[in-house]
KOLLO-479685 format. One record per atom (N, C-alpha, C): residue in one letter; residue number from 1; x, y negated, z. Coordinates in pm, 1 decimal. Layout:
// KOLLO-479685
+-------+------+----------+----------+----------+
: vexpa : zapa :       xx :       yy :       zz :
+-------+------+----------+----------+----------+
:     A :  NUM :        X :        Y :        Z :
...
+-------+------+----------+----------+----------+
END
This chain:
// KOLLO-479685
+-------+------+----------+----------+----------+
: vexpa : zapa :       xx :       yy :       zz :
+-------+------+----------+----------+----------+
:     X :    1 :  10217.3 : -11842.2 :  11729.4 :
:     X :    1 :  10258.7 : -11978.0 :  11759.1 :
:     X :    1 :  10261.7 : -12057.7 :  11628.9 :
:     X :    2 :  10201.2 : -12170.9 :  11628.1 :
:     X :    2 :  10195.6 : -12254.8 :  11507.6 :
:     X :    2 :  10316.9 : -12346.4 :  11501.9 :
:     X :    3 :  10357.5 : -12377.5 :  11381.4 :
:     X :    3 :  10468.9 : -12469.8 :  11361.3 :
:     X :    3 :  10424.2 : -12612.5 :  11385.6 :
:     X :    4 :  10513.7 : -12693.7 :  11434.4 :
:     X :    4 :  10488.0 : -12836.0 :  11450.6 :
:     X :    4 :  10472.8 : -12898.7 :  11312.5 :
:     X :    5 :  10384.5 : -12994.3 :  11301.3 :
:     X :    5 :  10366.4 : -13062.6 :  11172.0 :
:     X :    5 :  10489.9 : -13143.3 :  11134.1 :
:     X :    6 :  10579.6 : -13167.1 :  11229.1 :
:     X :    6 :  10701.7 : -13241.9 :  11200.0 :
:     X :    6 :  10806.2 : -13155.8 :  11128.5 :
:     X :    7 :  10787.7 : -13022.8 :  11132.4 :
:     X :    7 :  10882.8 : -12932.3 :  11069.3 :
:     X :    7 :  10864.5 : -12938.9 :  10917.7 :
:     X :    8 :  10971.4 : -12965.6 :  10846.7 :
:     X :    8 :  10968.4 : -12974.2 :  10701.0 :
:     X :    8 :  11034.5 : -12850.1 :  10642.5 :
:     X :    9 :  10953.1 : -12761.2 :  10587.3 :
:     X :    9 :  11003.9 : -12637.7 :  10529.4 :
:     X :    9 :  10991.5 : -12641.8 :  10378.2 :
:     X :   10 :  11084.9 : -12576.8 :  10314.0 :
:     X :   10 :  11082.8 : -12566.4 :  10168.3 :
:     X :   10 :  11078.6 : -12419.0 :  10131.8 :
:     X :   11 :  10987.7 : -12382.3 :  10044.2 :
:     X :   11 :  10968.8 : -12246.3 :   9994.0 :
:     X :   11 :  11007.8 : -12250.0 :   9847.7 :
:     X :   12 :  11110.1 : -12176.0 :   9811.6 :
:     X :   12 :  11157.3 : -12179.3 :   9673.0 :
:     X :   12 :  11206.7 : -12041.5 :   9630.0 :
:     X :   13 :  11217.1 : -12019.1 :   9498.3 :
:     X :   13 :  11267.2 : -11889.9 :   9450.6 :
:     X :   13 :  11409.9 : -11861.8 :   9499.8 :
:     X :   14 :  11433.5 : -11735.4 :   9532.5 :
:     X :   14 :  11567.1 : -11692.5 :   9573.4 :
:     X :   14 :  11657.3 : -11687.7 :   9450.6 :
:     X :   15 :  11780.9 : -11732.0 :   9468.5 :
:     X :   15 :  11882.3 : -11726.7 :   9363.9 :
:     X :   15 :  11993.6 : -11632.5 :   9408.1 :
:     X :   16 :  12068.9 : -11580.3 :   9313.4 :
:     X :   16 :  12183.3 : -11496.0 :   9350.9 :
:     X :   16 :  12280.7 : -11573.8 :   9439.0 :
:     X :   17 :  12289.0 : -11703.9 :   9420.5 :
:     X :   17 :  12379.3 : -11785.0 :   9503.8 :
:     X :   17 :  12333.6 : -11791.8 :   9649.3 :
:     X :   18 :  12211.0 : -11749.8 :   9679.1 :
:     X :   18 :  12160.0 : -11745.5 :   9816.9 :
:     X :   18 :  12201.2 : -11618.3 :   9890.7 :
:     X :   19 :  12255.1 : -11520.6 :   9819.0 :
:     X :   19 :  12270.9 : -11388.2 :   9877.6 :
:     X :   19 :  12368.8 : -11381.4 :   9994.0 :
:     X :   20 :  12470.3 : -11467.4 :   9998.9 :
:     X :   20 :  12558.1 : -11465.7 :  10116.5 :
:     X :   20 :  12478.0 : -11499.7 :  10242.3 :
:     X :   21 :  12396.5 : -11603.2 :  10236.0 :
:     X :   21 :  12314.4 : -11643.5 :  10350.9 :
:     X :   21 :  12206.7 : -11539.0 :  10379.7 :
:     X :   22 :  12146.5 : -11484.2 :  10276.2 :
:     X :   22 :  12044.8 : -11380.1 :  10292.9 :
:     X :   22 :  12106.4 : -11259.7 :  10364.1 :
:     X :   23 :  12223.6 : -11217.5 :  10320.5 :
:     X :   23 :  12287.1 : -11100.2 :  10380.8 :
:     X :   23 :  12326.9 : -11125.7 :  10526.1 :
:     X :   24 :  12367.1 : -11247.5 :  10559.2 :
:     X :   24 :  12397.2 : -11279.1 :  10699.2 :
:     X :   24 :  12274.9 : -11256.1 :  10786.9 :
:     X :   25 :  12159.9 : -11301.9 :  10740.0 :
:     X :   25 :  12035.6 : -11284.2 :  10815.3 :
:     X :   25 :  11997.6 : -11136.7 :  10819.0 :
:     X :   26 :  12005.3 : -11069.2 :  10706.1 :
:     X :   26 :  11962.9 : -10929.4 :  10695.8 :
:     X :   26 :  12039.1 : -10840.3 :  10794.1 :
:     X :   27 :  12171.0 : -10856.7 :  10802.6 :
:     X :   27 :  12249.4 : -10769.9 :  10892.5 :
:     X :   27 :  12228.7 : -10806.2 :  11038.9 :
:     X :   28 :  12190.6 : -10930.7 :  11067.2 :
:     X :   28 :  12159.0 : -10969.8 :  11204.8 :
:     X :   28 :  12022.0 : -10917.1 :  11246.9 :
:     X :   29 :  11930.8 : -10907.1 :  11152.2 :
:     X :   29 :  11791.4 : -10877.2 :  11184.4 :
:     X :   29 :  11759.7 : -10727.7 :  11192.1 :
:     X :   30 :  11836.9 : -10644.1 :  11123.5 :
:     X :   30 :  11797.8 : -10503.8 :  11111.5 :
:     X :   30 :  11912.4 : -10408.1 :  11142.3 :
:     X :   31 :  11880.6 : -10297.2 :  11209.5 :
:     X :   31 :  11983.3 : -10195.0 :  11231.0 :
:     X :   31 :  12016.8 : -10119.4 :  11101.9 :
:     X :   32 :  11924.1 : -10117.5 :  11006.3 :
:     X :   32 :  11945.1 : -10053.1 :  10876.6 :
:     X :   32 :  11909.0 : -10154.6 :  10767.6 :
:     X :   33 :  11997.4 : -10252.0 :  10743.6 :
:     X :   33 :  11965.4 : -10361.0 :  10650.3 :
:     X :   33 :  11966.6 : -10316.4 :  10504.3 :
:     X :   34 :  11894.2 : -10394.5 :  10424.1 :
:     X :   34 :  11907.0 : -10380.2 :  10279.8 :
:     X :   34 :  12051.7 : -10412.2 :  10243.8 :
:     X :   35 :  12096.7 : -10358.8 :  10131.5 :
:     X :   35 :  12229.4 : -10392.1 :  10081.1 :
:     X :   35 :  12218.6 : -10512.3 :   9986.6 :
:     X :   36 :  12330.7 : -10571.7 :   9960.2 :
:     X :   36 :  12335.0 : -10680.1 :   9861.4 :
:     X :   36 :  12280.1 : -10628.3 :   9727.7 :
:     X :   37 :  12313.7 : -10504.6 :   9695.0 :
:     X :   37 :  12265.3 : -10443.3 :   9571.1 :
:     X :   37 :  12113.7 : -10432.8 :   9566.3 :
:     X :   38 :  12050.1 : -10405.9 :   9681.8 :
:     X :   38 :  11903.0 : -10402.0 :   9685.4 :
:     X :   38 :  11845.1 : -10536.6 :   9644.6 :
:     X :   39 :  11904.0 : -10644.6 :   9695.7 :
:     X :   39 :  11854.5 : -10778.1 :   9661.0 :
:     X :   39 :  11882.9 : -10810.6 :   9514.0 :
:     X :   40 :  12002.6 : -10778.5 :   9467.0 :
:     X :   40 :  12037.0 : -10804.9 :   9326.8 :
:     X :   40 :  11943.3 : -10726.7 :   9234.7 :
:     X :   41 :  11921.5 : -10599.5 :   9266.6 :
:     X :   41 :  11830.2 : -10517.8 :   9185.1 :
:     X :   41 :  11690.2 : -10578.2 :   9183.3 :
:     X :   42 :  11643.2 : -10627.0 :   9298.0 :
:     X :   42 :  11509.7 : -10688.1 :   9305.1 :
:     X :   42 :  11501.4 : -10812.7 :   9218.2 :
:     X :   43 :  11605.2 : -10894.5 :   9223.2 :
:     X :   43 :  11608.0 : -11015.6 :   9139.8 :
:     X :   43 :  11610.3 : -10978.7 :   8991.7 :
:     X :   44 :  11693.8 : -10882.6 :   8956.2 :
:     X :   44 :  11705.8 : -10843.9 :   8814.7 :
:     X :   44 :  11579.5 : -10774.4 :   8764.0 :
:     X :   45 :  11506.5 : -10707.5 :   8853.3 :
:     X :   45 :  11382.6 : -10640.7 :   8813.7 :
:     X :   45 :  11266.3 : -10738.9 :   8798.0 :
:     X :   46 :  11288.8 : -10863.8 :   8838.2 :
:     X :   46 :  11184.2 : -10964.6 :   8824.6 :
:     X :   46 :  11085.9 : -10967.8 :   8940.0 :
:     X :   47 :  11120.3 : -10904.8 :   9052.4 :
:     X :   47 :  11033.7 : -10913.0 :   9169.9 :
:     X :   47 :  11028.9 : -11057.0 :   9218.3 :
:     X :   48 :  10923.0 : -11092.3 :   9286.3 :
:     X :   48 :  10913.1 : -11225.0 :   9346.9 :
:     X :   48 :  11003.6 : -11225.9 :   9469.6 :
:     X :   49 :  11099.4 : -11312.7 :   9468.8 :
:     X :   49 :  11193.7 : -11324.8 :   9580.3 :
:     X :   49 :  11202.6 : -11472.6 :   9616.1 :
:     X :   50 :  11176.4 : -11503.6 :   9742.0 :
:     X :   50 :  11164.3 : -11641.2 :   9787.1 :
:     X :   50 :  11244.3 : -11663.0 :   9913.7 :
:     X :   51 :  11287.4 : -11784.6 :   9933.4 :
:     X :   51 :  11354.5 : -11822.3 :  10057.7 :
:     X :   51 :  11278.7 : -11937.4 :  10120.7 :
:     X :   52 :  11296.4 : -11949.8 :  10252.4 :
:     X :   52 :  11243.9 : -12064.7 :  10325.2 :
:     X :   52 :  11363.8 : -12136.0 :  10385.0 :
:     X :   53 :  11365.3 : -12267.3 :  10365.8 :
:     X :   53 :  11474.9 : -12350.7 :  10414.5 :
:     X :   53 :  11419.4 : -12464.9 :  10497.9 :
:     X :   54 :  11500.9 : -12506.3 :  10592.0 :
:     X :   54 :  11475.2 : -12631.2 :  10664.4 :
:     X :   54 :  11601.8 : -12712.6 :  10645.7 :
:     X :   55 :  11589.6 : -12822.9 :  10572.7 :
:     X :   55 :  11709.4 : -12897.0 :  10534.4 :
:     X :   55 :  11793.3 : -12807.6 :  10444.8 :
:     X :   56 :  11921.6 : -12794.9 :  10477.5 :
:     X :   56 :  12010.6 : -12711.3 :  10397.8 :
:     X :   56 :  12023.7 : -12570.6 :  10455.0 :
:     X :   57 :  11950.8 : -12540.0 :  10561.6 :
:     X :   57 :  11964.9 : -12410.4 :  10627.7 :
:     X :   57 :  11860.6 : -12310.2 :  10578.7 :
:     X :   58 :  11908.9 : -12197.8 :  10527.9 :
:     X :   58 :  11820.8 : -12089.6 :  10487.5 :
:     X :   58 :  11779.4 : -12015.1 :  10614.5 :
:     X :   59 :  11649.5 : -12008.6 :  10638.7 :
:     X :   59 :  11596.5 : -11952.2 :  10763.1 :
:     X :   59 :  11532.7 : -11815.6 :  10744.6 :
:     X :   60 :  11497.8 : -11780.3 :  10622.1 :
:     X :   60 :  11432.9 : -11652.8 :  10598.1 :
:     X :   60 :  11405.2 : -11632.4 :  10451.0 :
:     X :   61 :  11345.0 : -11518.1 :  10421.6 :
:     X :   61 :  11321.2 : -11481.2 :  10281.9 :
:     X :   61 :  11215.6 : -11372.5 :  10275.0 :
:     X :   62 :  11165.4 : -11352.8 :  10155.8 :
:     X :   62 :  11067.9 : -11247.5 :  10130.5 :
:     X :   62 :  11086.8 : -11196.5 :   9988.1 :
:     X :   63 :  11062.5 : -11067.4 :   9971.1 :
:     X :   63 :  11068.2 : -11004.1 :   9839.7 :
:     X :   63 :  10941.0 : -10921.4 :   9825.0 :
:     X :   64 :  10870.0 : -10942.9 :   9715.4 :
:     X :   64 :  10750.4 : -10862.6 :   9689.8 :
:     X :   64 :  10737.0 : -10837.5 :   9541.1 :
:     X :   65 :  10666.2 : -10730.7 :   9509.1 :
:     X :   65 :  10644.6 : -10697.0 :   9368.0 :
:     X :   65 :  10495.6 : -10684.6 :   9341.2 :
:     X :   66 :  10458.5 : -10726.7 :   9223.0 :
:     X :   66 :  10319.0 : -10720.2 :   9182.0 :
:     X :   66 :  10302.0 : -10600.3 :   9089.7 :
:     X :   67 :  10196.9 : -10524.9 :   9114.1 :
:     X :   67 :  10162.7 : -10411.6 :   9028.4 :
:     X :   67 :  10012.7 : -10420.5 :   8999.9 :
:     X :   68 :   9979.7 : -10457.6 :   8880.5 :
:     X :   68 :   9842.1 : -10476.5 :   8834.1 :
:     X :   68 :   9769.9 : -10574.9 :   8926.3 :
:     X :   69 :   9684.4 : -10525.1 :   9017.3 :
:     X :   69 :   9606.1 : -10617.9 :   9099.0 :
:     X :   69 :   9644.1 : -10614.5 :   9247.0 :
:     X :   70 :   9762.6 : -10561.8 :   9277.7 :
:     X :   70 :   9806.4 : -10564.1 :   9416.8 :
:     X :   70 :   9952.2 : -10605.3 :   9425.9 :
:     X :   71 :   9988.5 : -10650.0 :   9542.5 :
:     X :   71 :  10125.5 : -10692.0 :   9570.4 :
:     X :   71 :  10179.1 : -10606.5 :   9684.1 :
:     X :   72 :  10303.0 : -10561.8 :   9669.1 :
:     X :   72 :  10369.0 : -10481.5 :   9771.8 :
:     X :   72 :  10479.2 : -10567.5 :   9833.0 :
:     X :   73 :  10462.9 : -10602.0 :   9960.3 :
:     X :   73 :  10563.4 : -10680.6 :  10032.2 :
:     X :   73 :  10675.2 : -10586.2 :  10072.6 :
:     X :   74 :  10793.0 : -10605.6 :  10015.2 :
:     X :   74 :  10905.3 : -10514.3 :  10035.9 :
:     X :   74 :  10994.4 : -10556.6 :  10152.2 :
:     X :   75 :  11012.0 : -10685.7 :  10170.8 :
:     X :   75 :  11100.3 : -10734.8 :  10276.3 :
:     X :   75 :  11056.7 : -10877.1 :  10310.0 :
:     X :   76 :  11036.6 : -10901.7 :  10436.8 :
:     X :   76 :  11010.6 : -11037.9 :  10484.9 :
:     X :   76 :  11088.6 : -11052.0 :  10614.8 :
:     X :   77 :  11173.4 : -11152.3 :  10620.4 :
:     X :   77 :  11265.4 : -11164.2 :  10733.0 :
:     X :   77 :  11288.2 : -11310.0 :  10767.5 :
:     X :   78 :  11283.1 : -11338.1 :  10896.2 :
:     X :   78 :  11322.6 : -11468.0 :  10949.7 :
:     X :   78 :  11448.3 : -11445.0 :  11033.0 :
:     X :   79 :  11543.4 : -11534.4 :  11023.1 :
:     X :   79 :  11667.0 : -11522.6 :  11101.7 :
:     X :   79 :  11630.9 : -11505.5 :  11249.3 :
:     X :   80 :  11699.1 : -11414.2 :  11319.4 :
:     X :   80 :  11665.4 : -11388.7 :  11459.8 :
:     X :   80 :  11657.2 : -11514.5 :  11546.5 :
:     X :   81 :  11740.3 : -11613.3 :  11522.1 :
:     X :   81 :  11738.0 : -11736.4 :  11602.6 :
:     X :   81 :  11607.6 : -11814.0 :  11587.4 :
:     X :   82 :  11531.5 : -11789.0 :  11480.8 :
:     X :   82 :  11408.4 : -11862.7 :  11454.3 :
:     X :   82 :  11282.6 : -11777.9 :  11471.7 :
:     X :   83 :  11298.9 : -11652.2 :  11510.0 :
:     X :   83 :  11182.6 : -11566.3 :  11527.3 :
:     X :   83 :  11101.4 : -11610.6 :  11647.9 :
:     X :   84 :  10971.3 : -11585.5 :  11641.0 :
:     X :   84 :  10881.7 : -11619.1 :  11751.1 :
:     X :   84 :  10841.6 : -11764.9 :  11757.0 :
:     X :   85 :  10870.7 : -11840.8 :  11650.1 :
:     X :   85 :  10841.0 : -11984.0 :  11648.4 :
:     X :   85 :  10741.0 : -12022.7 :  11539.5 :
:     X :   86 :  10683.4 : -11923.4 :  11473.3 :
:     X :   86 :  10583.1 : -11951.3 :  11371.6 :
:     X :   86 :  10634.7 : -11948.1 :  11228.9 :
:     X :   87 :  10764.8 : -11934.7 :  11210.6 :
:     X :   87 :  10821.0 : -11934.4 :  11075.3 :
:     X :   87 :  10779.9 : -11809.9 :  10996.4 :
:     X :   88 :  10774.4 : -11695.8 :  11063.1 :
:     X :   88 :  10733.8 : -11572.3 :  10996.0 :
:     X :   88 :  10590.9 : -11580.1 :  10947.0 :
:     X :   89 :  10503.3 : -11633.7 :  11030.2 :
:     X :   89 :  10362.7 : -11649.5 :  10989.0 :
:     X :   89 :  10353.1 : -11744.6 :  10871.4 :
:     X :   90 :  10425.4 : -11854.2 :  10876.9 :
:     X :   90 :  10424.4 : -11951.1 :  10767.5 :
:     X :   90 :  10473.2 : -11885.3 :  10638.3 :
:     X :   91 :  10582.3 : -11810.2 :  10645.9 :
:     X :   91 :  10636.5 : -11744.8 :  10526.4 :
:     X :   91 :  10539.6 : -11639.8 :  10473.6 :
:     X :   92 :  10479.0 : -11562.5 :  10562.1 :
:     X :   92 :  10380.6 : -11462.9 :  10519.7 :
:     X :   92 :  10263.1 : -11529.8 :  10448.6 :
:     X :   93 :  10215.8 : -11642.1 :  10500.3 :
:     X :   93 :  10107.0 : -11715.7 :  10435.5 :
:     X :   93 :  10147.4 : -11761.5 :  10296.1 :
:     X :   94 :  10271.5 : -11806.6 :  10279.2 :
:     X :   94 :  10318.6 : -11847.9 :  10146.2 :
:     X :   94 :  10317.9 : -11729.7 :  10050.0 :
:     X :   95 :  10362.3 : -11613.5 :  10098.0 :
:     X :   95 :  10363.5 : -11493.2 :  10013.3 :
:     X :   95 :  10222.4 : -11454.8 :   9970.7 :
:     X :   96 :  10128.8 : -11459.8 :  10064.0 :
:     X :   96 :   9990.1 : -11425.3 :  10033.1 :
:     X :   96 :   9933.1 : -11523.1 :   9930.7 :
:     X :   97 :   9957.3 : -11651.6 :   9949.8 :
:     X :   97 :   9909.8 : -11751.8 :   9853.2 :
:     X :   97 :   9968.5 : -11726.6 :   9715.3 :
:     X :   98 :  10096.8 : -11693.8 :   9709.5 :
:     X :   98 :  10164.2 : -11666.3 :   9582.1 :
:     X :   98 :  10100.1 : -11544.9 :   9514.2 :
:     X :   99 :  10075.3 : -11440.0 :   9592.2 :
:     X :   99 :  10014.1 : -11318.6 :   9537.2 :
:     X :   99 :   9873.3 : -11347.4 :   9485.5 :
:     X :  100 :   9795.7 : -11423.3 :   9561.9 :
:     X :  100 :   9659.9 : -11458.5 :   9519.1 :
:     X :  100 :   9663.8 : -11541.1 :   9391.0 :
:     X :  101 :   9755.3 : -11635.4 :   9384.3 :
:     X :  101 :   9768.3 : -11720.9 :   9266.9 :
:     X :  101 :   9793.0 : -11637.5 :   9141.1 :
:     X :  102 :   9868.4 : -11527.9 :   9157.8 :
:     X :  102 :   9901.4 : -11443.1 :   9042.8 :
:     X :  102 :   9803.1 : -11327.6 :   9023.6 :
:     X :  103 :   9686.9 : -11335.3 :   9089.7 :
:     X :  103 :   9578.2 : -11243.7 :   9061.7 :
:     X :  103 :   9571.8 : -11116.3 :   9143.3 :
:     X :  104 :   9656.5 : -11100.9 :   9243.2 :
:     X :  104 :   9649.2 : -10980.7 :   9326.4 :
:     X :  104 :   9523.4 : -10986.0 :   9412.6 :
:     X :  105 :   9466.2 : -10869.5 :   9438.1 :
:     X :  105 :   9346.7 : -10858.8 :   9521.7 :
:     X :  105 :   9378.9 : -10813.0 :   9663.2 :
:     X :  106 :   9501.0 : -10760.3 :   9679.9 :
:     X :  106 :   9540.9 : -10715.6 :   9812.7 :
:     X :  106 :   9692.4 : -10709.4 :   9821.8 :
:     X :  107 :   9740.5 : -10699.4 :   9946.4 :
:     X :  107 :   9883.0 : -10686.9 :   9971.9 :
:     X :  107 :   9904.1 : -10565.9 :  10061.4 :
:     X :  108 :  10003.7 : -10487.4 :  10026.2 :
:     X :  108 :  10043.9 : -10370.9 :  10103.8 :
:     X :  108 :  10184.5 : -10392.5 :  10158.9 :
:     X :  109 :  10214.1 : -10326.6 :  10270.5 :
:     X :  109 :  10349.2 : -10330.7 :  10326.8 :
:     X :  109 :  10369.3 : -10209.3 :  10415.8 :
:     X :  110 :  10494.0 : -10179.1 :  10444.6 :
:     X :  110 :  10529.7 : -10078.1 :  10542.9 :
:     X :  110 :  10599.4 : -10147.4 :  10658.2 :
:     X :  111 :  10576.5 : -10095.7 :  10777.5 :
:     X :  111 :  10640.2 : -10149.4 :  10897.3 :
:     X :  111 :  10666.9 : -10033.2 :  10992.3 :
:     X :  112 :  10778.7 : -10041.7 :  11063.9 :
:     X :  112 :  10809.7 :  -9938.2 :  11162.6 :
:     X :  112 :  10706.7 :  -9942.3 :  11275.2 :
:     X :  113 :  10659.0 :  -9826.8 :  11320.5 :
:     X :  113 :  10569.8 :  -9825.1 :  11436.7 :
:     X :  113 :  10635.7 :  -9886.7 :  11560.1 :
:     X :  114 :  10767.8 :  -9880.1 :  11567.7 :
:     X :  114 :  10840.4 :  -9937.7 :  11681.4 :
:     X :  114 :  10854.3 : -10089.9 :  11672.3 :
:     X :  115 :  10820.6 : -10149.3 :  11558.5 :
:     X :  115 :  10833.1 : -10294.2 :  11540.9 :
:     X :  115 :  10698.9 : -10360.9 :  11574.3 :
:     X :  116 :  10671.0 : -10367.3 :  11703.2 :
:     X :  116 :  10540.9 : -10418.2 :  11748.3 :
:     X :  116 :  10522.5 : -10566.0 :  11716.8 :
:     X :  117 :  10628.9 : -10645.7 :  11725.2 :
:     X :  117 :  10615.3 : -10789.5 :  11693.9 :
:     X :  117 :  10571.1 : -10809.8 :  11549.3 :
:     X :  118 :  10630.8 : -10735.3 :  11457.9 :
:     X :  118 :  10591.7 : -10748.5 :  11317.0 :
:     X :  118 :  10447.7 : -10702.0 :  11296.8 :
:     X :  119 :  10411.1 : -10590.3 :  11358.9 :
:     X :  119 :  10274.1 : -10542.1 :  11345.6 :
:     X :  119 :  10174.4 : -10646.1 :  11396.1 :
:     X :  120 :  10206.5 : -10710.4 :  11507.5 :
:     X :  120 :  10117.5 : -10813.7 :  11561.9 :
:     X :  120 :  10106.2 : -10932.3 :  11466.4 :
:     X :  121 :  10217.4 : -10971.1 :  11405.5 :
:     X :  121 :  10215.3 : -11079.9 :  11306.3 :
:     X :  121 :  10120.8 : -11043.3 :  11192.1 :
:     X :  122 :  10135.0 : -10922.9 :  11138.9 :
:     X :  122 :  10051.6 : -10880.7 :  11027.1 :
:     X :  122 :   9904.0 : -10872.1 :  11068.0 :
:     X :  123 :   9878.5 : -10818.8 :  11186.2 :
:     X :  123 :   9740.1 : -10808.4 :  11233.7 :
:     X :  123 :   9677.1 : -10946.7 :  11251.4 :
:     X :  124 :   9753.7 : -11044.0 :  11301.4 :
:     X :  124 :   9700.3 : -11180.9 :  11315.4 :
:     X :  124 :   9661.0 : -11237.7 :  11179.3 :
:     X :  125 :   9729.6 : -11194.3 :  11075.9 :
:     X :  125 :   9701.1 : -11242.8 :  10941.1 :
:     X :  125 :   9585.9 : -11165.3 :  10877.0 :
:     X :  126 :   9540.5 : -11057.9 :  10941.5 :
:     X :  126 :   9427.4 : -10981.5 :  10890.2 :
:     X :  126 :   9462.0 : -10845.2 :  10833.4 :
:     X :  127 :   9588.4 : -10805.8 :  10836.4 :
:     X :  127 :   9627.0 : -10673.8 :  10787.0 :
:     X :  127 :   9569.5 : -10565.2 :  10877.1 :
:     X :  128 :   9535.7 : -10453.1 :  10816.0 :
:     X :  128 :   9484.7 : -10334.8 :  10886.0 :
:     X :  128 :   9573.5 : -10215.3 :  10851.6 :
:     X :  129 :   9584.0 : -10121.8 :  10943.6 :
:     X :  129 :   9661.5 : -10000.3 :  10916.6 :
:     X :  129 :   9581.8 :  -9912.4 :  10821.0 :
:     X :  130 :   9646.3 :  -9874.5 :  10713.0 :
:     X :  130 :   9584.6 :  -9791.8 :  10609.3 :
:     X :  130 :   9624.2 :  -9645.4 :  10626.5 :
:     X :  131 :   9747.0 :  -9621.5 :  10671.5 :
:     X :  131 :   9795.2 :  -9484.0 :  10686.4 :
:     X :  131 :   9939.7 :  -9483.1 :  10731.6 :
:     X :  132 :  10004.2 :  -9368.1 :  10714.9 :
:     X :  132 :  10144.1 :  -9350.4 :  10754.7 :
:     X :  132 :  10222.0 :  -9286.2 :  10641.4 :
:     X :  133 :  10347.3 :  -9323.2 :  10632.7 :
:     X :  133 :  10441.2 :  -9254.5 :  10544.5 :
:     X :  133 :  10538.2 :  -9181.5 :  10637.4 :
:     X :  134 :  10536.6 :  -9051.1 :  10633.4 :
:     X :  134 :  10620.0 :  -8969.8 :  10722.3 :
:     X :  134 :  10767.4 :  -8981.2 :  10682.9 :
:     X :  135 :  10851.5 :  -9002.4 :  10784.1 :
:     X :  135 :  10995.4 :  -9003.1 :  10762.7 :
:     X :  135 :  11046.2 :  -9111.0 :  10669.1 :
:     X :  136 :  10982.5 :  -9224.1 :  10667.7 :
:     X :  136 :  11012.5 :  -9331.1 :  10570.7 :
:     X :  136 :  11142.9 :  -9405.3 :  10601.8 :
:     X :  137 :  11167.0 :  -9432.8 :  10729.9 :
:     X :  137 :  11282.0 :  -9515.0 :  10769.9 :
:     X :  137 :  11391.5 :  -9430.3 :  10834.4 :
:     X :  138 :  11518.9 :  -9466.4 :  10811.2 :
:     X :  138 :  11627.5 :  -9399.8 :  10885.1 :
:     X :  138 :  11625.5 :  -9444.7 :  11031.0 :
:     X :  139 :  11682.0 :  -9361.0 :  11117.1 :
:     X :  139 :  11694.1 :  -9398.7 :  11257.7 :
:     X :  139 :  11832.0 :  -9359.3 :  11308.1 :
:     X :  140 :  11866.0 :  -9406.7 :  11426.4 :
:     X :  140 :  12001.0 :  -9387.2 :  11479.7 :
:     X :  140 :  12032.6 :  -9243.5 :  11517.5 :
:     X :  141 :  11934.4 :  -9163.4 :  11546.6 :
:     X :  141 :  11961.7 :  -9026.3 :  11591.4 :
:     X :  141 :  11955.0 :  -8925.0 :  11477.1 :
:     X :  142 :  11981.6 :  -8971.1 :  11355.3 :
:     X :  142 :  11981.9 :  -8886.9 :  11235.1 :
:     X :  142 :  11847.2 :  -8820.9 :  11207.1 :
:     X :  143 :  11741.4 :  -8880.6 :  11260.4 :
:     X :  143 :  11607.0 :  -8837.5 :  11223.8 :
:     X :  143 :  11548.1 :  -8949.5 :  11138.7 :
:     X :  144 :  11422.6 :  -8941.7 :  11111.6 :
:     X :  144 :  11355.5 :  -9045.0 :  11032.6 :
:     X :  144 :  11236.4 :  -9096.1 :  11111.8 :
:     X :  145 :  11208.7 :  -9226.6 :  11098.0 :
:     X :  145 :  11092.0 :  -9286.8 :  11162.3 :
:     X :  145 :  10983.1 :  -9305.6 :  11057.1 :
:     X :  146 :  10860.5 :  -9277.1 :  11096.4 :
:     X :  146 :  10747.3 :  -9299.2 :  11006.4 :
:     X :  146 :  10731.2 :  -9448.6 :  10977.9 :
:     X :  147 :  10653.1 :  -9478.9 :  10878.4 :
:     X :  147 :  10612.9 :  -9616.4 :  10849.7 :
:     X :  147 :  10461.9 :  -9625.6 :  10861.9 :
:     X :  148 :  10415.2 :  -9733.7 :  10921.3 :
:     X :  148 :  10273.1 :  -9767.3 :  10916.3 :
:     X :  148 :  10251.8 :  -9843.7 :  10786.6 :
:     X :  149 :  10159.0 :  -9797.5 :  10706.7 :
:     X :  149 :  10122.6 :  -9869.6 :  10585.0 :
:     X :  149 :  10007.2 :  -9961.5 :  10623.4 :
:     X :  150 :  10025.0 : -10090.6 :  10594.8 :
:     X :  150 :   9922.5 : -10188.8 :  10628.1 :
:     X :  150 :   9874.5 : -10256.2 :  10500.4 :
:     X :  151 :   9749.3 : -10299.8 :  10502.4 :
:     X :  151 :   9690.2 : -10362.5 :  10385.2 :
:     X :  151 :   9610.0 : -10484.8 :  10427.1 :
:     X :  152 :   9613.1 : -10584.3 :  10341.9 :
:     X :  152 :   9528.5 : -10702.8 :  10355.6 :
:     X :  152 :   9451.5 : -10716.8 :  10226.0 :
:     X :  153 :   9320.0 : -10703.4 :  10233.5 :
:     X :  153 :   9232.3 : -10722.9 :  10117.8 :
:     X :  153 :   9172.9 : -10863.0 :  10127.9 :
:     X :  154 :   9176.9 : -10939.7 :  10022.8 :
:     X :  154 :   9113.9 : -11071.3 :  10025.9 :
:     X :  154 :   9002.0 : -11081.5 :   9923.5 :
:     X :  155 :   8974.1 : -10972.6 :   9855.6 :
:     X :  155 :   8860.9 : -10969.1 :   9763.8 :
:     X :  155 :   8800.5 : -10830.0 :   9772.8 :
:     X :  156 :   8670.5 : -10822.5 :   9781.0 :
:     X :  156 :   8604.2 : -10692.2 :   9791.1 :
:     X :  156 :   8638.6 : -10606.6 :   9669.4 :
:     X :  157 :   8662.4 : -10480.3 :   9697.4 :
:     X :  157 :   8697.5 : -10388.6 :   9588.4 :
:     X :  157 :   8574.1 : -10324.6 :   9530.9 :
+-------+------+----------+----------+----------+
END
């Protein structure tokens, strides 16, 4: 679903002062959320961390790290109230543009096989399944869920 052209979104670097709002979204969106410490560590490590706002409302965020010529998308989240309205696609496009601007040739990410909506979002953007990471994610029954590793190449290797 595409966003209306009337929607005014702002994409800006995440600040530590954003973390209360980020954590509110994170705990609403995931059964096993990142901790505040995960976000602080990412900021202190110099990872690219961005938020999307509409007016004064923080609607989502993304964290990714660049390693030589590729970018690893670590977390991309839209507040549950805004999911399914095109905001996730818009934010993903901003992340890809940012990675391309900084010289990355591809983007990698992990996604739960059970998260079909996210997989569909990534596939619409051109991501392909590269492989699996066994036992990557925690699950409620004290087992582990695999991760699908997905990749988007925008320059021939």
